[in-house]
C-alpha positions, 0 to 999 in steps of 0.5 A: 512521744512514743511510750515503751513497754518495760521489755522494750526498754530493756531490749534497747539497753541490752543492745547498747550494753552488750554490743562488742567490737569483734575480730573473729568471724565465720565465713558464713554468708549474711542474708542480703535482707539483714544487710539492708536492714542494718544500712536502713538503721544507719541511714536513719541516724541523726545528722546535723543540718539533715546533711546525711553525709554518708555513703556505704561501700559493700566489699565482698571481693576477696581481692579487695579484702586482702588489699584492705587487710594489707593496709591495716596490717601495715599501719598496725606494725607502724603504730606498734612502735609507740608501745613497749613491753607487754602493751606492745605484745598486746597491741601486736596481737590485735587481729586484722584478719577479720577483714579477710575472714568476714563475708563482707566489709562495709567502708562508711564514708563521709562527704564533707561537700554534701548539702553545699557550702551552707549547711545548718550547724556545720558552718559553726562546727565543721566536724559535725559531718564526721559526728553525723557519720559516727551516729550512723555507724553506732546505729549499724553496730546496734542493728547488727547486734539485734540481727545476731551479726557481729561487727568489727571496726578496723580503725588503723589505716592510711586514708590514702591506701583505702581511697586507692583500694576502693577508688574513693575521690580525694575529697571523700573521707573513708571514716570506717572499715566495718567487718560484719559476719557471724561469730562463735566468740561473742565476748561478755566484755570488750576485748581491750577490757578483757585483755587489761588494755584499759579499765572502764572509767567510773561514770560519776567521776566524768559528770560535772555540775554547771562548770568543768571540774566541779563534781556533780553530787547525786545519790549515785556518787554519794553512795560510791563515796560511802562504799569507799569509806 
């Protein structure tokens, strides 16, 4: 087992706790070496059955980015009908301009056929290929933060639109559109938390003991309870 110095531990947790989903980017180009290091980090992610189901489409074409932004904007407007009043306003104010402004967008895909019909782990839980791809995306986020590069995950679009725009085969899943670039606005808190869209849940209420619903008693939760009394 590799041992870490205290400063190294703090650096890892600093990246975990401070990476943010960004929507505003400068148009300054990103060095190719930094992009490759970010993709190396993604490719080092764990994958069930070592299937490595991901591919990375690097998009720097303005025409492609405009079409992807159109697809995201179309879906955002369609989703807005599910919210009313202030929440609708906040939802509609979420920016997809990052798809156009960021120097590059990376489409991360998942190939559910990679490795053949019998991939260790995926036979039992088919969704593990998407889970593995999500691990790669999280590695990208942390690596980008370390590189001083902001990343934004656009999570509303029709897969069929993205497949058409990027010429992706029908069996390949376009899991994420990730915009990367430099920014002058890196918030201390997640954007949706700052906008009061939702509050972060108390971790101690999410930890169960041996069975679902049985609270795990520990010093942290006991201290929380004491503070509330």
